[in-house]
Structure formats: C-alpha cells, structure tokens
VOMAR-346048 format. One record per residue (C-alpha): residue number from 1; residue in three letters; chain; y, x, z negated. Coordinates in nm, 3 decimals. Layout:
<nodes>
+-----+-----+----+---------+---------+---------+
|   i |  aa | ch |   north |    east |      up |
+-----+-----+----+---------+---------+---------+
| NUM | ALA |  A |       Y |       X |       Z |
...
+-----+-----+----+---------+---------+---------+
</nodes>
This chain:
<nodes>
+-----+-----+----+---------+---------+---------+
|   i |  aa | ch |   north |    east |      up |
+-----+-----+----+---------+---------+---------+
|   1 | UNK |  A |   0.032 |   0.005 |   0.030 |
|   2 | UNK |  A |   0.386 |   0.112 |   0.043 |
|   3 | UNK |  A |   0.703 |   0.051 |   0.037 |
|   4 | UNK |  A |   1.022 |   0.072 |   0.301 |
|   5 | UNK |  A |   1.099 |   0.402 |   0.276 |
|   6 | UNK |  A |   0.985 |   0.520 |   0.595 |
|   7 | UNK |  A |   0.679 |   0.674 |   0.367 |
|   8 | UNK |  A |   0.387 |   0.555 |   0.141 |
|   9 | UNK |  A |   0.442 |   0.448 |  -0.215 |
|  10 | UNK |  A |   0.225 |   0.588 |  -0.413 |
|  11 | UNK |  A |  -0.080 |   0.420 |  -0.632 |
|  12 | UNK |  A |   0.230 |   0.434 |  -0.920 |
|  13 | UNK |  A |   0.452 |   0.187 |  -0.765 |
|  14 | UNK |  A |   0.226 |  -0.088 |  -0.727 |
|  15 | UNK |  A |   0.069 |  -0.032 |  -1.093 |
|  16 | UNK |  A |   0.449 |  -0.029 |  -1.219 |
|  17 | UNK |  A |   0.523 |  -0.358 |  -1.018 |
|  18 | UNK |  A |   0.209 |  -0.494 |  -1.181 |
|  19 | UNK |  A |   0.349 |  -0.437 |  -1.557 |
|  20 | UNK |  A |   0.672 |  -0.512 |  -1.461 |
|  21 | UNK |  A |   0.517 |  -0.874 |  -1.340 |
|  22 | UNK |  A |   0.285 |  -0.898 |  -1.660 |
|  23 | UNK |  A |   0.636 |  -0.839 |  -1.828 |
|  24 | UNK |  A |   0.840 |  -1.073 |  -1.704 |
|  25 | UNK |  A |   0.874 |  -1.461 |  -1.760 |
|  26 | UNK |  A |   0.887 |  -1.596 |  -1.420 |
|  27 | UNK |  A |   0.820 |  -1.376 |  -1.067 |
|  28 | UNK |  A |   1.066 |  -1.473 |  -0.801 |
|  29 | UNK |  A |   0.891 |  -1.363 |  -0.483 |
|  30 | UNK |  A |   1.157 |  -1.381 |  -0.176 |
|  31 | UNK |  A |   1.043 |  -1.411 |   0.178 |
|  32 | UNK |  A |   1.152 |  -1.439 |   0.488 |
|  33 | UNK |  A |   1.273 |  -1.804 |   0.636 |
|  34 | UNK |  A |   1.168 |  -1.688 |   1.021 |
|  35 | UNK |  A |   0.814 |  -1.520 |   0.867 |
|  36 | UNK |  A |   0.711 |  -1.678 |   0.570 |
|  37 | UNK |  A |   0.352 |  -1.637 |   0.547 |
|  38 | UNK |  A |   0.410 |  -1.252 |   0.778 |
|  39 | UNK |  A |   0.624 |  -1.137 |   0.396 |
|  40 | UNK |  A |   0.403 |  -1.254 |   0.193 |
|  41 | UNK |  A |   0.271 |  -0.974 |  -0.092 |
|  42 | UNK |  A |  -0.036 |  -1.204 |  -0.174 |
|  43 | UNK |  A |  -0.194 |  -0.953 |  -0.464 |
|  44 | UNK |  A |   0.189 |  -0.954 |  -0.639 |
|  45 | UNK |  A |   0.138 |  -1.349 |  -0.594 |
|  46 | UNK |  A |  -0.224 |  -1.327 |  -0.763 |
|  47 | UNK |  A |  -0.070 |  -1.112 |  -1.061 |
|  48 | UNK |  A |   0.183 |  -1.322 |  -1.130 |
|  49 | UNK |  A |   0.034 |  -1.663 |  -1.131 |
|  50 | UNK |  A |   0.064 |  -2.040 |  -1.008 |
|  51 | UNK |  A |   0.283 |  -2.134 |  -1.309 |
|  52 | UNK |  A |   0.536 |  -1.797 |  -1.299 |
|  53 | UNK |  A |   0.541 |  -1.792 |  -0.968 |
|  54 | UNK |  A |   0.886 |  -1.930 |  -0.779 |
|  55 | UNK |  A |   0.890 |  -1.881 |  -0.382 |
|  56 | UNK |  A |   1.174 |  -1.802 |  -0.198 |
|  57 | UNK |  A |   1.209 |  -1.854 |   0.165 |
|  58 | UNK |  A |   1.575 |  -1.651 |   0.203 |
|  59 | UNK |  A |   1.780 |  -1.652 |   0.510 |
|  60 | UNK |  A |   1.779 |  -2.003 |   0.631 |
|  61 | UNK |  A |   2.083 |  -1.973 |   0.800 |
|  62 | UNK |  A |   1.916 |  -1.800 |   1.092 |
|  63 | UNK |  A |   1.613 |  -2.010 |   1.136 |
|  64 | UNK |  A |   1.655 |  -2.158 |   1.544 |
|  65 | UNK |  A |   1.848 |  -2.509 |   1.544 |
|  66 | UNK |  A |   1.569 |  -2.753 |   1.525 |
|  67 | UNK |  A |   1.274 |  -2.491 |   1.382 |
|  68 | UNK |  A |   1.133 |  -2.687 |   1.089 |
|  69 | UNK |  A |   1.002 |  -2.396 |   0.810 |
|  70 | UNK |  A |   0.656 |  -2.493 |   0.663 |
|  71 | UNK |  A |   0.570 |  -2.607 |   0.322 |
|  72 | UNK |  A |   0.614 |  -2.397 |   0.096 |
|  73 | UNK |  A |   0.355 |  -2.320 |  -0.204 |
|  74 | UNK |  A |   0.450 |  -2.373 |  -0.541 |
|  75 | UNK |  A |   0.740 |  -2.603 |  -0.465 |
|  76 | UNK |  A |   0.941 |  -2.304 |  -0.325 |
|  77 | UNK |  A |   1.330 |  -2.321 |  -0.236 |
|  78 | UNK |  A |   1.463 |  -2.233 |   0.117 |
|  79 | UNK |  A |   1.796 |  -2.086 |   0.109 |
|  80 | UNK |  A |   2.045 |  -1.895 |   0.237 |
|  81 | UNK |  A |   2.202 |  -1.610 |  -0.004 |
|  82 | UNK |  A |   2.502 |  -1.531 |   0.227 |
|  83 | UNK |  A |   2.568 |  -1.920 |   0.275 |
|  84 | UNK |  A |   2.477 |  -2.055 |  -0.047 |
|  85 | UNK |  A |   2.766 |  -2.042 |  -0.217 |
|  86 | UNK |  A |   2.762 |  -2.233 |  -0.540 |
|  87 | UNK |  A |   2.512 |  -2.537 |  -0.440 |
|  88 | UNK |  A |   2.302 |  -2.242 |  -0.370 |
|  89 | UNK |  A |   2.399 |  -2.092 |  -0.700 |
|  90 | UNK |  A |   2.262 |  -2.362 |  -0.905 |
|  91 | UNK |  A |   1.987 |  -2.442 |  -0.717 |
|  92 | UNK |  A |   1.815 |  -2.086 |  -0.768 |
|  93 | UNK |  A |   1.927 |  -2.094 |  -1.121 |
|  94 | UNK |  A |   1.746 |  -2.445 |  -1.220 |
|  95 | UNK |  A |   1.472 |  -2.338 |  -1.010 |
|  96 | UNK |  A |   1.387 |  -1.995 |  -1.179 |
|  97 | UNK |  A |   1.455 |  -2.132 |  -1.546 |
|  98 | UNK |  A |   1.220 |  -2.489 |  -1.446 |
|  99 | UNK |  A |   0.958 |  -2.197 |  -1.437 |
| 100 | UNK |  A |   0.917 |  -2.082 |  -1.773 |
| 101 | UNK |  A |   0.998 |  -2.247 |  -2.148 |
| 102 | UNK |  A |   1.118 |  -1.932 |  -2.285 |
| 103 | UNK |  A |   1.446 |  -1.826 |  -2.352 |
| 104 | UNK |  A |   1.612 |  -1.623 |  -2.324 |
| 105 | UNK |  A |   1.441 |  -1.601 |  -1.988 |
| 106 | UNK |  A |   1.334 |  -1.270 |  -1.798 |
| 107 | UNK |  A |   1.303 |  -1.282 |  -1.402 |
| 108 | UNK |  A |   1.198 |  -1.062 |  -1.183 |
| 109 | UNK |  A |   1.263 |  -1.058 |  -0.803 |
| 110 | UNK |  A |   1.001 |  -0.927 |  -0.562 |
| 111 | UNK |  A |   0.939 |  -0.897 |  -0.146 |
| 112 | UNK |  A |   0.924 |  -0.679 |   0.103 |
| 113 | UNK |  A |   1.220 |  -0.480 |   0.176 |
| 114 | UNK |  A |   1.523 |  -0.628 |   0.308 |
| 115 | UNK |  A |   1.433 |  -1.003 |   0.264 |
| 116 | UNK |  A |   1.747 |  -1.025 |   0.012 |
| 117 | UNK |  A |   1.593 |  -0.973 |  -0.317 |
| 118 | UNK |  A |   1.960 |  -0.824 |  -0.405 |
| 119 | UNK |  A |   2.190 |  -1.057 |  -0.216 |
| 120 | UNK |  A |   2.067 |  -1.320 |  -0.426 |
| 121 | UNK |  A |   2.115 |  -1.167 |  -0.735 |
| 122 | UNK |  A |   2.435 |  -1.074 |  -0.630 |
| 123 | UNK |  A |   2.480 |  -1.477 |  -0.568 |
| 124 | UNK |  A |   2.366 |  -1.535 |  -0.920 |
| 125 | UNK |  A |   2.550 |  -1.281 |  -1.095 |
| 126 | UNK |  A |   2.907 |  -1.356 |  -0.872 |
| 127 | UNK |  A |   2.925 |  -1.004 |  -0.801 |
| 128 | UNK |  A |   2.820 |  -0.746 |  -0.628 |
| 129 | UNK |  A |   2.581 |  -0.628 |  -0.924 |
| 130 | UNK |  A |   2.277 |  -0.506 |  -0.746 |
| 131 | UNK |  A |   2.326 |  -0.290 |  -0.420 |
| 132 | UNK |  A |   2.272 |  -0.465 |  -0.120 |
| 133 | UNK |  A |   2.242 |  -0.270 |   0.240 |
| 134 | UNK |  A |   2.082 |  -0.374 |   0.591 |
| 135 | UNK |  A |   1.941 |  -0.038 |   0.566 |
| 136 | UNK |  A |   1.544 |  -0.100 |   0.435 |
| 137 | UNK |  A |   1.475 |   0.073 |   0.080 |
| 138 | UNK |  A |   1.799 |   0.097 |  -0.087 |
| 139 | UNK |  A |   1.661 |  -0.050 |  -0.431 |
| 140 | UNK |  A |   1.498 |   0.215 |  -0.587 |
| 141 | UNK |  A |   1.602 |   0.205 |  -0.968 |
| 142 | UNK |  A |   1.510 |  -0.086 |  -1.210 |
| 143 | UNK |  A |   1.859 |  -0.242 |  -1.334 |
| 144 | UNK |  A |   1.833 |  -0.571 |  -1.554 |
| 145 | UNK |  A |   2.145 |  -0.790 |  -1.513 |
| 146 | UNK |  A |   2.266 |  -1.044 |  -1.744 |
| 147 | UNK |  A |   2.303 |  -1.346 |  -1.533 |
| 148 | UNK |  A |   2.375 |  -1.572 |  -1.865 |
| 149 | UNK |  A |   2.272 |  -1.608 |  -2.198 |
| 150 | UNK |  A |   1.954 |  -1.767 |  -2.099 |
| 151 | UNK |  A |   1.918 |  -1.563 |  -1.781 |
| 152 | UNK |  A |   1.839 |  -1.164 |  -1.705 |
| 153 | UNK |  A |   1.702 |  -1.085 |  -1.413 |
| 154 | UNK |  A |   1.578 |  -0.741 |  -1.226 |
| 155 | UNK |  A |   1.544 |  -0.638 |  -0.834 |
| 156 | UNK |  A |   1.205 |  -0.413 |  -0.775 |
| 157 | UNK |  A |   1.202 |  -0.218 |  -0.466 |
| 158 | UNK |  A |   1.036 |  -0.318 |  -0.149 |
| 159 | UNK |  A |   0.712 |  -0.327 |  -0.073 |
| 160 | UNK |  A |   0.430 |  -0.394 |   0.161 |
| 161 | UNK |  A |   0.082 |  -0.378 |   0.254 |
| 162 | UNK |  A |  -0.044 |  -0.002 |   0.332 |
| 163 | UNK |  A |  -0.245 |  -0.160 |   0.599 |
| 164 | UNK |  A |   0.040 |  -0.305 |   0.772 |
| 165 | UNK |  A |   0.115 |  -0.140 |   1.123 |
| 166 | UNK |  A |   0.465 |   0.025 |   1.201 |
| 167 | UNK |  A |   0.550 |  -0.257 |   1.476 |
| 168 | UNK |  A |   0.499 |  -0.541 |   1.205 |
| 169 | UNK |  A |   0.754 |  -0.369 |   0.985 |
| 170 | UNK |  A |   1.009 |  -0.255 |   1.236 |
| 171 | UNK |  A |   0.935 |  -0.625 |   1.365 |
| 172 | UNK |  A |   1.010 |  -0.773 |   0.973 |
| 173 | UNK |  A |   1.299 |  -0.495 |   0.887 |
| 174 | UNK |  A |   1.089 |  -0.345 |   0.660 |
| 175 | UNK |  A |   1.106 |   0.046 |   0.776 |
| 176 | UNK |  A |   1.411 |   0.247 |   0.816 |
| 177 | UNK |  A |   1.460 |   0.315 |   1.232 |
| 178 | UNK |  A |   1.345 |   0.691 |   1.374 |
| 179 | UNK |  A |   1.257 |   0.839 |   1.673 |
| 180 | UNK |  A |   1.051 |   0.530 |   1.771 |
| 181 | UNK |  A |   1.297 |   0.330 |   1.803 |
| 182 | UNK |  A |   1.337 |   0.240 |   2.150 |
| 183 | UNK |  A |   0.943 |   0.171 |   2.189 |
| 184 | UNK |  A |   0.977 |  -0.107 |   1.969 |
| 185 | UNK |  A |   1.334 |  -0.256 |   2.089 |
| 186 | UNK |  A |   1.103 |  -0.266 |   2.429 |
| 187 | UNK |  A |   0.890 |  -0.450 |   2.249 |
| 188 | UNK |  A |   1.077 |  -0.674 |   2.078 |
| 189 | UNK |  A |   1.272 |  -0.728 |   2.423 |
| 190 | UNK |  A |   0.915 |  -0.862 |   2.529 |
| 191 | UNK |  A |   0.844 |  -1.093 |   2.306 |
| 192 | UNK |  A |   1.203 |  -1.222 |   2.343 |
| 193 | UNK |  A |   1.115 |  -1.294 |   2.712 |
| 194 | UNK |  A |   0.839 |  -1.524 |   2.622 |
| 195 | UNK |  A |   1.089 |  -1.743 |   2.370 |
| 196 | UNK |  A |   1.318 |  -1.925 |   2.494 |
| 197 | UNK |  A |   1.541 |  -1.947 |   2.162 |
| 198 | UNK |  A |   1.518 |  -1.555 |   2.093 |
| 199 | UNK |  A |   1.634 |  -1.531 |   2.493 |
| 200 | UNK |  A |   1.921 |  -1.812 |   2.426 |
| 201 | UNK |  A |   2.050 |  -1.592 |   2.096 |
| 202 | UNK |  A |   2.013 |  -1.270 |   2.290 |
| 203 | UNK |  A |   2.278 |  -1.399 |   2.582 |
| 204 | UNK |  A |   2.460 |  -1.565 |   2.329 |
| 205 | UNK |  A |   2.464 |  -1.219 |   2.090 |
| 206 | UNK |  A |   2.542 |  -0.972 |   2.425 |
| 207 | UNK |  A |   2.739 |  -1.247 |   2.623 |
| 208 | UNK |  A |   2.521 |  -1.113 |   2.908 |
| 209 | UNK |  A |   2.332 |  -1.334 |   3.153 |
| 210 | UNK |  A |   1.912 |  -1.295 |   3.135 |
| 211 | UNK |  A |   1.776 |  -1.527 |   3.390 |
| 212 | UNK |  A |   1.713 |  -1.224 |   3.602 |
| 213 | UNK |  A |   1.521 |  -1.049 |   3.325 |
| 214 | UNK |  A |   1.180 |  -0.986 |   3.428 |
| 215 | UNK |  A |   1.038 |  -0.697 |   3.182 |
| 216 | UNK |  A |   1.165 |  -0.571 |   2.843 |
| 217 | UNK |  A |   1.312 |  -0.283 |   3.058 |
| 218 | UNK |  A |   1.569 |  -0.531 |   3.247 |
| 219 | UNK |  A |   1.637 |  -0.664 |   2.942 |
| 220 | UNK |  A |   1.811 |  -0.311 |   2.774 |
| 221 | UNK |  A |   1.909 |  -0.221 |   3.111 |
| 222 | UNK |  A |   2.146 |  -0.547 |   3.139 |
| 223 | UNK |  A |   2.249 |  -0.556 |   2.813 |
| 224 | UNK |  A |   2.370 |  -0.186 |   2.832 |
| 225 | UNK |  A |   2.538 |  -0.291 |   3.145 |
| 226 | UNK |  A |   2.757 |  -0.610 |   3.006 |
| 227 | UNK |  A |   2.864 |  -0.378 |   2.684 |
| 228 | UNK |  A |   2.944 |  -0.061 |   2.948 |
| 229 | UNK |  A |   2.691 |   0.178 |   2.775 |
| 230 | UNK |  A |   2.630 |   0.410 |   3.054 |
| 231 | UNK |  A |   2.525 |   0.777 |   3.054 |
| 232 | UNK |  A |   2.662 |   1.038 |   3.334 |
| 233 | UNK |  A |   2.659 |   0.893 |   3.672 |
| 234 | UNK |  A |   2.669 |   0.517 |   3.564 |
| 235 | UNK |  A |   2.291 |   0.477 |   3.476 |
| 236 | UNK |  A |   2.283 |   0.217 |   3.221 |
| 237 | UNK |  A |   2.212 |   0.376 |   2.824 |
| 238 | UNK |  A |   1.885 |   0.213 |   2.806 |
| 239 | UNK |  A |   1.882 |   0.403 |   2.463 |
| 240 | UNK |  A |   2.205 |   0.313 |   2.324 |
| 241 | UNK |  A |   2.086 |  -0.095 |   2.416 |
| 242 | UNK |  A |   1.766 |   0.000 |   2.224 |
| 243 | UNK |  A |   1.922 |   0.123 |   1.878 |
| 244 | UNK |  A |   2.222 |  -0.213 |   1.902 |
| 245 | UNK |  A |   1.913 |  -0.442 |   1.983 |
| 246 | UNK |  A |   1.753 |  -0.303 |   1.673 |
| 247 | UNK |  A |   2.006 |  -0.336 |   1.466 |
| 248 | UNK |  A |   2.048 |  -0.697 |   1.562 |
| 249 | UNK |  A |   1.692 |  -0.803 |   1.489 |
| 250 | UNK |  A |   1.775 |  -0.904 |   1.159 |
| 251 | UNK |  A |   2.028 |  -1.133 |   1.245 |
| 252 | UNK |  A |   1.722 |  -1.296 |   1.492 |
| 253 | UNK |  A |   1.641 |  -1.678 |   1.476 |
| 254 | UNK |  A |   1.322 |  -1.521 |   1.550 |
| 255 | UNK |  A |   1.148 |  -1.181 |   1.403 |
+-----+-----+----+---------+---------+---------+
</nodes>
C-alpha cells in the first residue's frame, strides 16, 4: 500500500493510520464524487466499522450536469468544499456529530490524496487551518484542529492501495506528475474522445473545437494551436498541451 508522494508508504504509515482510526470517535472517509468506488479505502472502512464511518463525496460541483451519484453507504453525504458555504458546513458538522454520542468528539479525515480532506476541514474551521494544495501529497504531519468545544478534527495524509496502477493514480490526481506526464495526457485525451461530457468540457475549458479530432494526438494538437503553444518553426507544442491538460483534470466532470 502507498500514498500520493510519488513513492510507496512503508507499512508503518498504515499501522499508524489504523491506530489513529481506533483512537478516533468518528472516521470521515472523503471520496471524489466523480469516482466514488475508485477512491474508497476499503481496508480503512473495515477498521472504522459502519457505526463510526461517515462517507463524504466531495467535489460534487464538478459532476457533469444531470449526472446522478450512486447511493452512498452509511447514509453518507455529497457536497462541495469549495461551494458548500454555511449550509455545507452545518451539514458536515451535523453529520459528524450524529455518528457518535461521545463529547467532546474527535474525528479523523482519511482518503486518497487530493480528494479535498484539507478543504473540508478548512470549511469547518472557517479558516486555512489545514494546508491545501492542488499537488497530491501535501498533508504530511498530524494536526488536531478545534472546530468547537464539542468537536476536534484531524487530517491524515493521503493513502491508496499499493496494487493500484500508476495510470489510475494519475487519473485520480493522487500522485505528483513526473516525466511520464505526456503519456498520461494521451490516455486522458483518448478517454475524452469516447465521452460526450468530457469533450464538451474540454471544448469549453480551452475554447476549442474538437469535432475534427480523431485520436488523442489530435486533441492535444488542437489545444496547443488554440492556445498558441508552438515550437520553433510553428509546430504545435504537444508537450505543453499535455502539462496543462493533466493539471486541468482535477476539475473535469469525469475522471
């Protein structure tokens, strides 16, 4: 098993997570609303047990218009940390407090890298209490944050199964991008060609007409041309388009 730091976590990180879960009153598992099943930490769910587990599908604002979320286990909730505001904050607080009668209550936020655990904590705290970054693997140290006299929360580092393939982790935004980014951009563009929702989003995002694109290279070339990213001699800079496309994936309606 591992995390989103470009390297695999040793077993002690999972052992520490298990101890954190056992010591918490409520475990908040944060999932990506665009890929609920793909961002579950099933072993952590088993450690938590159904009574203490609250599932939160974050980034609901990024779901394609008209798309419906599957039913969340344990009467989980779907929300957006960036657009939740006061109603979202109250919903999250109420949902956490309903999971356990202990007072004061300690809740730990767990999940894949970059699913928005820190953003949800900042929503609860009304401030930048937890470090937030679009780069996977930002949260490294344990910190307990007082939300109220009745609630303390902590944000644990992002984790993912060791067996997960690199391409899947890139798709989910769970790893830092390295020299393989161009290949992953081609894979993303290839998937986008098969999705009307994704192509529509790309056309709007880059203000480009992709109706003539027949392959992933066409997608990247058209984006590069539209944005004026060229190499010496006027050749479209596909590598530059790839870098931008992969950063944009974090806001895509499908991943």
